[in-house]
C-alpha positions as CSV (number, residue, x, y, z in Angstrom):
1,M,-0.3,-0.1,-0.1
2,S,1.5,3.5,-1.1
3,S,1.2,6.9,0.9
4,S,1.8,9.0,-1.5
5,T,0.3,11.9,-1.9
6,P,-2.5,12.8,-4.4
7,R,-2.1,16.8,-3.0
8,P,-3.4,18.4,-7.1
9,V,-7.2,16.6,-6.6
10,L,-7.1,18.7,-3.7
11,A,-5.8,21.7,-5.1
12,S,-8.0,21.4,-8.4
13,L,-11.1,20.4,-6.2
14,A,-10.3,23.8,-4.1
15,V,-9.5,26.7,-7.1
16,A,-12.3,25.0,-8.7
17,V,-15.3,25.2,-6.2
18,A,-13.7,28.6,-5.2
19,A,-14.0,30.2,-8.6
20,C,-17.1,28.6,-9.0
21,L,-19.1,29.9,-5.5
22,L,-17.3,33.3,-6.2
23,S,-18.6,33.3,-10.1
24,A,-22.1,32.5,-8.9
25,C,-21.9,29.3,-11.6
26,G,-24.9,26.7,-12.7
27,G,-24.7,23.5,-11.7
28,G,-22.3,20.7,-13.4
29,A,-24.9,18.4,-13.3
30,P,-25.2,15.9,-16.6
31,A,-28.5,16.5,-18.7
32,A,-31.4,14.4,-17.4
33,G,-31.4,12.7,-20.2
34,A,-28.2,11.0,-19.1
35,A,-29.5,9.1,-16.1
36,A,-32.8,7.5,-18.2
37,A,-30.3,6.6,-20.8
38,A,-27.6,4.8,-18.6
39,G,-28.4,1.7,-19.3
40,K,-26.9,-1.4,-18.3
41,P,-23.2,-0.6,-15.4
42,V,-20.1,0.0,-17.0
43,Y,-17.0,-0.9,-15.3
44,G,-14.3,2.0,-15.1
45,G,-14.0,5.5,-13.4
46,T,-13.2,7.5,-10.9
47,L,-15.5,8.4,-7.9
48,T,-14.9,11.6,-6.5
49,Y,-16.6,10.9,-2.7
50,L,-16.3,14.0,-0.2
51,E,-16.2,13.1,3.8
52,H,-17.4,15.8,6.4
53,Q,-14.4,14.5,8.7
54,A,-11.4,12.8,8.8
55,P,-11.4,9.3,9.8
56,T,-10.1,8.3,13.0
57,C,-9.1,5.5,14.9
58,L,-10.0,2.0,12.2
59,Y,-9.4,-0.9,14.7
60,L,-12.8,-2.2,13.7
61,P,-14.1,-2.4,17.3
62,A,-13.9,1.2,17.9
63,A,-14.8,2.7,13.9
64,G,-18.5,3.1,14.5
65,F,-18.0,7.1,13.5
66,Y,-19.6,7.8,10.4
67,P,-16.3,8.4,8.1
68,N,-14.5,5.4,8.8
69,G,-17.2,3.5,7.9
70,G,-17.4,5.3,4.5
71,V,-13.9,3.9,4.4
72,L,-13.5,0.0,6.2
73,N,-17.2,-1.3,4.6
74,Q,-15.1,-0.6,0.8
75,L,-12.4,-2.0,2.9
76,T,-13.7,-5.3,4.7
77,D,-16.6,-7.9,4.1
78,K,-18.1,-9.5,7.0
79,L,-19.6,-13.0,8.0
80,T,-23.3,-12.0,7.7
81,W,-25.0,-9.3,5.0
82,Q,-28.0,-7.3,7.2
83,N,-30.5,-6.6,4.2
84,P,-31.6,-2.9,4.3
85,E,-34.4,-3.5,4.1
86,T,-35.8,-6.2,5.6
87,L,-33.2,-6.4,8.2
88,E,-33.1,-10.0,7.8
89,I,-29.8,-11.5,8.4
90,E,-28.3,-12.9,5.2
91,P,-25.4,-15.1,4.1
92,W,-22.7,-13.2,2.7
93,I,-18.5,-14.8,4.1
94,A,-20.7,-17.4,6.2
95,T,-22.4,-18.8,3.7
96,S,-25.2,-20.7,6.2
97,W,-24.9,-21.5,10.1
98,E,-26.8,-23.0,13.3
99,V,-27.7,-21.2,16.2
100,N,-28.5,-23.5,19.3
101,K,-31.9,-23.4,21.4
102,D,-30.6,-20.9,23.9
103,A,-28.3,-18.8,21.8
104,T,-25.0,-19.6,23.5
105,Q,-23.3,-21.6,20.3
106,Y,-23.5,-20.2,16.7
107,T,-22.1,-22.7,13.9
108,F,-20.5,-21.3,10.9
109,H,-20.0,-22.7,7.3
110,L,-17.7,-20.7,5.2
111,R,-17.5,-19.8,1.8
112,D,-14.1,-20.8,-0.5
113,G,-12.0,-19.6,-1.9
114,V,-12.0,-16.2,0.0
115,T,-8.7,-14.5,0.6
116,F,-7.8,-10.9,2.2
117,S,-6.0,-8.4,-0.3
118,D,-2.5,-9.6,1.3
119,G,-3.3,-13.1,-0.6
120,T,-3.6,-15.0,3.4
121,P,-7.1,-17.3,3.0
122,L,-9.8,-16.0,5.0
123,D,-11.2,-19.5,6.6
124,A,-12.0,-20.6,9.9
125,D,-8.3,-20.2,11.5
126,A,-8.4,-16.1,10.7
127,V,-12.4,-16.1,11.2
128,A,-11.7,-17.3,15.0
129,A,-8.8,-14.8,15.7
130,N,-11.1,-12.3,14.8
131,F,-13.8,-12.9,17.3
132,D,-11.5,-13.5,20.2
133,V,-10.3,-10.2,20.1
134,Y,-14.0,-8.9,19.2
135,G,-15.2,-10.8,22.7
136,K,-12.6,-10.8,24.9
137,G,-10.2,-7.8,23.6
138,D,-6.8,-7.7,24.0
139,P,-5.3,-6.5,27.1
140,A,-2.1,-6.7,26.3
141,L,-1.9,-5.5,22.8
142,K,-4.8,-2.6,24.6
143,L,-7.3,-3.9,22.2
144,P,-11.0,-3.6,24.2
145,V,-13.5,-5.4,23.6
146,A,-15.9,-5.0,20.2
147,E,-20.0,-3.3,22.2
148,F,-21.0,-5.8,19.1
149,V,-20.6,-8.8,21.5
150,N,-22.2,-10.1,24.7
151,N,-20.9,-12.8,27.2
152,Y,-18.7,-14.2,24.7
153,E,-16.7,-17.4,25.5
154,R,-14.5,-18.8,23.1
155,S,-14.0,-19.8,19.5
156,E,-13.9,-23.5,18.0
157,V,-12.1,-23.5,14.9
158,L,-14.6,-27.4,13.4
159,D,-12.2,-27.6,9.8
160,K,-11.0,-24.7,7.4
161,K,-14.0,-23.9,6.1
162,T,-16.2,-24.1,10.3
163,V,-16.3,-21.9,13.4
164,R,-18.4,-22.1,16.1
165,F,-18.8,-19.7,18.8
166,H,-19.1,-20.7,22.5
167,F,-21.2,-18.0,24.7
168,G,-21.3,-18.4,28.6
169,K,-25.1,-17.1,28.6
170,P,-27.4,-17.0,25.9
171,S,-25.9,-13.8,23.3
172,P,-29.4,-13.3,21.0
173,G,-27.8,-9.9,18.8
174,F,-24.9,-12.4,17.6
175,L,-25.8,-13.2,14.6
176,Q,-27.0,-9.2,13.9
177,G,-23.4,-8.6,15.4
178,T,-21.5,-10.4,12.8
179,S,-23.1,-8.1,9.8
180,V,-22.0,-4.4,12.1
181,I,-19.0,-2.4,10.5
182,G,-16.9,-3.3,14.0
183,A,-17.4,-7.1,13.0
184,G,-15.2,-6.7,9.5
185,L,-12.7,-9.4,8.8
186,V,-9.1,-8.4,8.8
187,S,-6.4,-10.9,8.1
188,K,-4.4,-12.8,11.1
189,K,-1.6,-10.2,10.9
190,T,-3.8,-7.3,10.8
191,I,-5.9,-8.3,13.9
192,S,-2.5,-9.2,16.0
193,L,-1.4,-5.4,16.1
194,P,-1.5,-3.3,18.8
195,Y,-4.6,-1.0,19.4
196,E,-2.4,2.9,18.2
197,E,-0.9,0.2,15.1
198,Q,-4.7,-1.2,14.1
199,C,-6.2,2.6,14.5
200,Q,-3.7,3.5,11.3
201,L,-5.4,2.6,8.2
202,K,-2.2,1.5,6.1
203,N,-2.8,-1.8,8.8
204,V,-6.1,-3.3,8.0
205,V,-6.1,-5.4,5.4
206,G,-9.9,-6.9,4.6
207,S,-11.2,-9.1,2.2
208,G,-13.2,-6.0,0.6
209,P,-14.3,-5.4,-2.6
210,F,-11.5,-2.5,-3.0
211,T,-8.1,-2.0,-1.4
212,L,-5.7,1.2,-0.4
213,A,-3.9,2.8,-3.5
214,G,-3.3,6.1,-0.8
215,Q,-3.5,8.5,1.7
216,V,-3.1,12.1,2.8
217,V,-3.6,11.4,6.8
218,D,-6.5,13.2,7.5
219,K,-7.4,14.7,3.8
220,E,-7.5,12.3,1.4
221,I,-8.0,8.5,1.0
222,D,-7.5,6.4,-2.2
223,L,-9.0,3.4,-3.0
224,A,-8.9,1.0,-5.9
225,A,-10.7,-1.5,-7.2
226,R,-9.2,-4.9,-6.0
227,K,-9.7,-6.9,-9.6
228,D,-10.0,-10.6,-8.4
229,Y,-12.6,-10.0,-5.9
230,D,-15.7,-12.9,-6.6
231,W,-17.5,-13.4,-2.7
232,A,-20.0,-10.4,-2.4
233,P,-23.0,-11.7,-0.6
234,K,-25.2,-14.1,-2.2
235,S,-28.5,-11.5,-2.3
236,S,-25.8,-9.2,-4.6
237,A,-27.5,-8.9,-8.4
238,H,-24.0,-7.7,-9.1
239,Q,-20.9,-10.6,-8.7
240,G,-17.1,-9.9,-9.3
241,R,-15.1,-7.3,-8.7
242,A,-16.1,-3.3,-8.8
243,Y,-17.7,-1.5,-11.2
244,L,-15.0,1.2,-10.2
245,D,-11.8,1.7,-10.7
246,Q,-10.9,3.7,-7.8
247,I,-12.7,5.9,-4.9
248,K,-11.1,9.4,-3.8
249,I,-11.8,10.1,-0.7
250,I,-11.5,13.9,0.1
251,V,-12.2,15.6,3.4
252,T,-14.3,18.3,2.7
253,P,-15.3,19.9,5.8
254,E,-17.0,23.3,4.7
255,D,-20.7,22.5,4.0
256,N,-20.7,25.1,1.3
257,V,-17.3,24.1,-0.4
258,R,-18.7,20.2,-0.3
259,V,-22.3,21.2,-2.0
260,G,-20.6,23.5,-4.3
261,A,-17.7,21.2,-5.5
262,L,-21.0,18.7,-6.1
263,T,-23.4,20.6,-8.3
264,S,-20.3,22.0,-10.5
265,G,-19.6,18.5,-11.2
266,Q,-16.0,18.7,-9.3
267,A,-17.5,16.1,-7.2
268,D,-19.6,12.8,-7.3
269,Y,-21.4,12.1,-4.0
270,V,-21.4,13.8,-0.7
271,R,-22.2,12.7,2.7
272,Y,-23.1,15.6,5.3
273,V,-25.9,17.5,3.6
274,Q,-27.0,19.8,5.8
275,A,-30.6,20.6,6.4
276,Y,-30.2,23.4,5.1
277,D,-28.9,22.8,1.5
278,E,-30.9,20.7,0.5
279,Q,-33.1,22.3,-1.6
280,T,-30.1,23.7,-3.2
281,V,-29.4,19.9,-4.3
282,K,-32.2,19.3,-5.0
283,D,-32.6,22.5,-7.2
284,A,-29.8,21.4,-9.7
285,G,-31.2,18.5,-10.2
286,F,-28.6,16.2,-8.1
287,T,-30.7,13.3,-5.6
288,I,-30.3,13.7,-2.0
289,R,-30.2,10.1,0.4
290,A,-30.9,10.6,3.7
291,E,-30.5,7.6,5.2
292,P,-32.3,6.0,8.8
293,T,-30.1,5.0,11.0
294,R,-32.5,3.1,12.9
295,G,-31.2,3.0,16.5
296,V,-31.2,5.4,19.9
297,N,-32.0,8.4,18.7
298,N,-30.5,12.2,18.4
299,G,-30.7,13.8,21.9
300,L,-29.7,14.9,24.7
301,Y,-28.5,12.7,27.7
302,L,-28.5,13.8,31.4
303,R,-25.8,12.7,33.5
304,P,-27.6,11.8,37.6
305,A,-24.0,11.8,38.5
306,N,-23.3,15.3,38.6
307,S,-25.0,17.0,41.3
308,I,-28.0,19.6,39.8
309,L,-28.8,16.5,38.0
310,R,-28.5,13.9,40.8
311,D,-32.4,15.8,41.7
312,I,-35.2,13.2,39.4
313,K,-37.2,16.9,39.0
314,V,-34.3,19.0,37.9
315,R,-33.6,16.5,35.2
316,R,-37.7,15.7,34.4
317,A,-38.2,19.9,34.2
318,L,-35.5,19.6,31.3
319,Q,-36.9,17.1,29.7
320,K,-40.8,18.4,30.1
321,G,-39.0,22.1,29.2
322,T,-37.8,21.4,25.5
323,N,-39.5,21.8,22.7
324,A,-37.9,18.8,20.1
325,K,-40.7,20.5,17.8
326,E,-39.5,23.9,17.3
327,V,-35.9,22.5,17.8
328,V,-37.2,20.2,13.8
329,D,-39.5,22.9,12.7
330,T,-36.9,26.6,12.8
331,L,-33.2,23.6,11.9
332,F,-34.3,21.0,9.7
333,T,-36.3,19.3,7.4
334,P,-38.9,16.4,7.0
335,S,-35.5,14.4,6.8
336,Y,-35.2,14.6,10.5
337,P,-38.5,13.3,11.8
338,V,-39.4,14.2,15.3
339,A,-38.5,11.6,18.2
340,T,-41.2,10.0,19.8
341,S,-39.3,8.0,21.9
342,V,-35.3,7.0,23.1
343,L,-35.3,4.5,20.0
344,S,-36.3,5.4,16.6
345,H,-39.7,4.6,15.0
346,L,-37.9,2.2,13.0
347,A,-36.2,0.9,15.7
348,Q,-36.6,-3.1,17.1
349,G,-38.3,-3.1,19.9
350,Y,-39.7,0.6,19.3
351,V,-42.5,1.9,21.9
352,D,-44.5,5.4,21.3
353,L,-43.9,7.4,24.0
354,S,-44.5,10.8,23.0
355,K,-47.0,11.5,25.3
356,E,-44.4,11.1,28.2
357,L,-42.3,13.4,26.0
358,A,-44.7,15.8,25.7
359,Y,-43.3,19.9,26.3
360,D,-44.8,21.9,29.3
361,P,-42.6,24.3,30.3
362,E,-45.7,25.3,33.3
363,A,-45.0,21.4,34.5
364,A,-41.2,21.9,34.4
365,A,-41.4,25.4,36.0
366,K,-43.1,24.1,39.0
367,L,-40.8,21.2,39.2
368,L,-37.8,23.4,39.4
369,D,-39.7,25.6,41.9
370,E,-40.5,22.2,44.3
371,A,-36.3,21.1,43.8
372,G,-35.6,24.8,45.4
373,W,-34.2,26.7,42.2
374,A,-35.4,30.3,42.6
375,K,-34.9,32.5,39.8
376,G,-32.6,35.2,40.7
377,A,-31.7,38.7,39.4
378,D,-30.1,37.7,36.5
379,G,-33.2,35.5,35.5
380,V,-31.1,32.3,36.1
381,R,-32.1,29.7,38.9
382,E,-30.5,29.8,42.2
383,K,-29.9,27.2,45.2
384,D,-27.9,28.0,48.1
385,G,-26.0,30.1,46.0
386,R,-25.4,28.0,43.3
387,K,-26.5,28.8,39.5
388,L,-28.4,26.4,37.8
389,Q,-25.7,26.2,35.6
390,L,-24.8,22.7,33.4
391,G,-22.1,21.8,30.9
392,V,-22.6,20.5,27.2
393,F,-20.2,19.8,24.4
394,V,-21.0,20.7,20.6
395,S,-20.6,16.7,19.3
396,G,-18.9,17.6,15.6
397,P,-20.6,14.3,14.6
398,Q,-24.2,15.6,15.1
399,P,-25.5,17.8,12.6
400,L,-26.3,21.2,13.7
401,S,-25.4,20.6,17.0
402,K,-24.2,23.8,18.1
403,Q,-27.6,25.8,16.5
404,T,-29.5,22.9,18.6
405,L,-28.0,23.0,21.7
406,E,-28.1,27.1,21.0
407,L,-31.9,26.8,20.8
408,V,-32.4,24.1,23.5
409,G,-30.7,26.8,26.0
410,Q,-33.2,29.6,24.8
411,Q,-35.6,27.6,25.2
412,W,-33.8,26.1,29.4
413,A,-32.9,29.8,29.2
414,K,-36.9,30.7,30.0
415,L,-36.9,28.4,32.8
416,G,-34.5,29.6,34.2
417,V,-31.9,27.2,33.4
418,K,-28.2,28.3,31.9
419,L,-27.3,25.7,29.1
420,E,-23.1,26.4,28.9
421,I,-22.0,25.1,25.1
422,R,-18.6,24.3,24.9
423,P,-17.0,23.8,21.3
424,A,-16.2,20.6,19.7
425,D,-12.5,20.9,20.0
426,A,-11.7,22.4,22.8
427,G,-8.3,21.1,24.5
428,T,-10.1,19.8,27.6
429,Q,-12.7,17.6,25.3
430,A,-10.9,14.5,25.6
431,V,-11.0,14.5,29.7
432,D,-14.0,16.8,30.4
433,I,-16.7,14.7,28.3
434,K,-16.1,12.1,31.1
435,N,-16.8,13.6,33.5
436,A,-20.0,14.0,35.1
437,E,-19.8,17.6,37.3
438,K,-17.6,19.6,34.6
439,T,-20.0,17.9,31.6
440,A,-23.8,17.9,32.6
441,V,-25.4,16.7,29.3
442,A,-24.1,14.9,26.5
443,H,-25.4,15.2,22.7
444,S,-25.1,12.1,21.0
445,M,-27.0,9.1,19.3
446,V,-26.1,5.9,17.9
447,G,-27.0,3.7,15.2
448,R,-27.4,0.0,14.6
449,A,-30.9,-2.3,13.8
450,D,-30.6,-4.2,16.8
451,Q,-31.9,-4.4,19.7
452,D,-29.0,-4.1,21.5
453,V,-28.4,-1.2,20.6
454,I,-29.9,0.3,23.3
455,K,-27.6,-1.4,25.4
456,S,-24.4,0.3,23.0
457,H,-25.6,3.2,24.5
458,F,-26.4,3.0,28.4
459,H,-24.6,0.4,29.5
460,T,-21.8,1.5,31.9
461,K,-19.2,-1.1,29.9
462,N,-19.9,0.0,26.4
463,R,-20.6,3.6,25.4
464,D,-21.9,4.8,28.8
465,V,-23.5,8.3,27.6
466,I,-25.2,9.0,30.8
467,L,-21.7,8.3,33.1
468,S,-24.4,6.0,34.7
469,N,-24.5,5.3,38.5
470,D,-27.8,3.3,37.7
471,K,-27.3,-0.7,38.6
472,T,-31.2,-1.2,37.9
473,L,-30.8,0.6,34.1
474,D,-27.5,-1.9,34.1
475,R,-29.0,-4.9,35.2
476,L,-32.5,-4.2,32.3
477,L,-29.5,-4.3,29.6
478,E,-27.9,-7.2,30.1
479,E,-31.0,-8.6,30.6
480,E,-32.4,-7.6,27.0
481,S,-28.7,-9.3,25.7
482,A,-29.7,-12.6,27.2
483,L,-33.2,-12.8,26.0
484,A,-33.4,-15.8,23.1
485,D,-37.4,-15.2,22.2
486,V,-37.9,-12.7,20.2
487,A,-40.8,-10.7,21.7
488,K,-39.8,-11.4,25.3
489,R,-36.3,-9.0,23.7
490,N,-38.5,-6.6,22.7
491,A,-40.7,-6.0,25.8
492,K,-37.8,-6.1,27.9
493,V,-36.5,-2.8,24.8
494,A,-39.8,-1.0,25.5
495,E,-39.6,-1.7,29.2
496,I,-36.0,0.0,28.9
497,Q,-36.9,2.9,26.8
498,R,-39.8,3.9,29.3
499,Y,-37.1,3.5,32.6
500,V,-35.2,5.9,30.7
501,V,-37.6,8.3,30.0
502,D,-39.2,8.2,33.0
503,Q,-36.0,8.6,35.4
504,A,-35.7,11.2,32.5
505,Y,-32.3,10.2,31.3
506,A,-32.5,11.1,27.9
507,I,-34.4,14.4,25.2
508,P,-34.3,12.6,22.8
509,L,-34.9,15.1,19.8
510,F,-35.1,13.5,16.2
511,E,-34.5,10.9,14.5
512,E,-31.3,11.0,12.6
513,P,-30.4,10.3,9.4
514,Q,-27.4,10.6,7.4
515,V,-27.7,12.5,4.5
516,Y,-26.4,12.2,1.2
517,G,-25.9,14.0,-1.7
518,V,-25.3,12.2,-4.7
519,A,-25.1,13.3,-8.9
520,P,-27.6,12.0,-11.6
521,N,-24.6,10.4,-13.6
522,V,-23.9,8.2,-10.1
523,H,-26.1,5.1,-10.1
524,G,-26.1,1.7,-7.9
525,V,-25.9,3.7,-4.7
526,A,-26.2,1.7,-1.7
527,F,-26.5,1.4,1.6
528,E,-26.2,-1.1,4.8
529,A,-29.1,-1.1,7.1
530,V,-28.0,2.4,9.3
531,A,-27.1,4.4,6.5
532,R,-23.6,3.4,5.8
533,P,-22.2,3.5,1.6
534,S,-21.4,0.6,-0.3
535,F,-19.4,1.5,-2.7
536,Y,-18.9,-1.8,-4.8
537,S,-22.1,-1.3,-6.8
538,V,-21.9,2.6,-7.9
539,W,-21.4,3.3,-11.5
540,K,-21.1,5.9,-13.4
541,S,-22.6,7.0,-16.7
């Protein structure tokens, strides 16, 4: 893998887009007939894909960040494929599988002839090596356990094409877990590296349809089609090598530059089209794809270990005093449905809690009065000489996070609550975000099309967004993750949502999509079940 420096592409893109913006040039989209006359897919060409943020650590279990997915989905395959339309789990590297009655043993039968890009076989030994790390971690190599694996004990290689996994307790989410971004399969050499080295793109050796051709760290990634690739999911209409020859992933933080590059023909496909740019993209003759993430909704998550938020009346006041509909109506589009629960309405186990989450500022003010917080001369409530002030960081991955927090801050100010909004790049963020006293509120979401997504978000040994000290919540989450019966599992997920809302740990705002802009001459656009792009079947006319 080369570490070449493709800077001319970056320079030409920036110059061309800047010139276009300055001269108010027209859209560079192909004529409408080009897409209609596209016909049969063709091989060849380069896709220029603009990404809002640079990828971070690419150790697979830690790589859920959406910019990472745009890279890793092209480099790695998974044991299974989750159909984004039906959410059914389908064969991929595994041709078939058996699960015992209590979901404590999973046996996978593998395709023959699959290899990693370094030429080594993707066989049962390699799969076992991957999941032993994903399931147990490796303290010596500083590799954390994957959040999609629960109750893992060990792997067992039955033969070169058969591997069995054993679990100490039922693990019903494991089958779906084998389809997620964090379950991408890498070579035995890659999986044996320390964390810091697995984080680096140059060390990720997968079996996917593309390989790394070059990288300028934090600026550009060049991928090249793997000519001998021939193991797409069986349900894929396209088989064999990818249609495209190359993909250029260019990090472009400025919203106007991404949209300008797309509509001027300098880029083919962009992620993170902001709500205020959707109509511009459509008016220029391009397609908006707002793909659902089917998980825990974009929202504010209140930390009960904070000395102010320890009082449930204060948390409930903030919940009742937040107008999610106003946030959506003011800042967003119909691509962002108002949240009606902790989970998206497309999530498994969703329950409608819109009544419990209704905006009621009068009730909110009454709760703060009952909690002993009285408005001071400056309009901010006080108690025992302390201001009712709470800190939150702008969340870089969340759309319009700063504007969302500012609007919520205005709503809370009417109640006498001051929301201190700190920039996402604050020097203290990495430390302070883990301190409930300094960061009382988190702005967050997580996508996964499985019931375990709620455990990933709230459990103290997973993302622990609320920095929980609630043993009841941990117990409920552990019960959910070990229920083999789907109906019982969904019922437990509903119970958890009610508990989280009743305890006022969550203020759901909206169902967050991933929003893409696509040129009319780009075809075969596809996404996994939680909206990360796959470029395998993409082609250009």
